[in-house]
C-alpha positions in Angstrom: 2.2 65.7 41.2 2.8 62.2 40.2 4.9 61.3 37.2 1.8 60.4 35.3 0.3 63.8 36.0 3.4 65.6 35.0 3.5 63.7 31.7 -0.2 64.4 31.1 0.4 68.1 31.8 3.3 68.2 29.4 1.2 66.5 26.6 -1.7 68.9 27.3 0.5 71.9 27.0 1.3 70.9 23.4 -2.4 71.0 22.4 -4.0 74.0 20.7 -5.8 76.4 23.0 -9.2 75.1 21.8 -8.2 71.5 22.5 -6.9 72.4 25.9 -10.2 74.1 26.7 -12.1 71.0 25.6 -9.8 68.9 27.8 -10.3 71.2 30.8 -14.1 71.1 30.3 -14.0 67.3 30.1 -12.0 67.0 33.3 -14.2 69.5 35.1 -17.3 67.6 34.1 -16.0 64.5 35.9 -15.6 66.6 39.1 -19.1 68.2 38.9 -21.1 65.1 39.6 -23.9 65.7 42.1 -24.1 63.6 45.1 -27.7 62.2 45.4 -27.4 61.8 49.1 -26.1 65.3 49.6 -28.8 66.7 47.3 -31.5 64.9 49.2 -30.1 66.1 52.6 -30.2 69.8 51.3 -33.7 69.3 49.9 -34.9 68.0 53.3 -33.1 70.9 55.1 -34.7 73.4 52.8 -38.2 71.9 53.3 -37.7 71.8 57.1 -36.6 75.5 57.1 -39.6 76.5 55.0 -42.0 74.7 57.3 -40.4 76.3 60.3 -40.7 79.7 58.6 -44.3 79.2 57.9 -44.9 78.3 61.6 -43.2 81.5 62.6 -40.2 79.7 64.2 -37.6 81.4 61.9 -37.3 85.1 61.4 -36.2 86.5 58.1 -33.5 89.0 57.4 -33.9 91.6 54.7 -31.6 91.8 51.7 -30.4 95.2 52.8 -29.3 93.7 56.2 -27.6 90.7 54.5 -25.7 92.7 51.9 -25.5 96.1 53.6 -22.2 95.2 55.2 -20.7 94.2 51.9 -21.7 97.5 50.3 -19.9 99.3 53.1 -16.7 97.4 52.6 -16.3 98.4 48.9 
């Protein structure tokens, strides 16, 4: 961590629990910004897959097949 980050962490540690939670939520909100280009790319991919499915070019897999292995591991 940089010196600035260490200093900020030290200051944050002195806040009340509710203030720290608000600070964390504020920081997380700055990281959770959608990328419009990425969103558009995924939307196009989803549309392409749906069209391919409707043409019979993509086979489906049942929920039991997808999650069956997970159930066996637990």
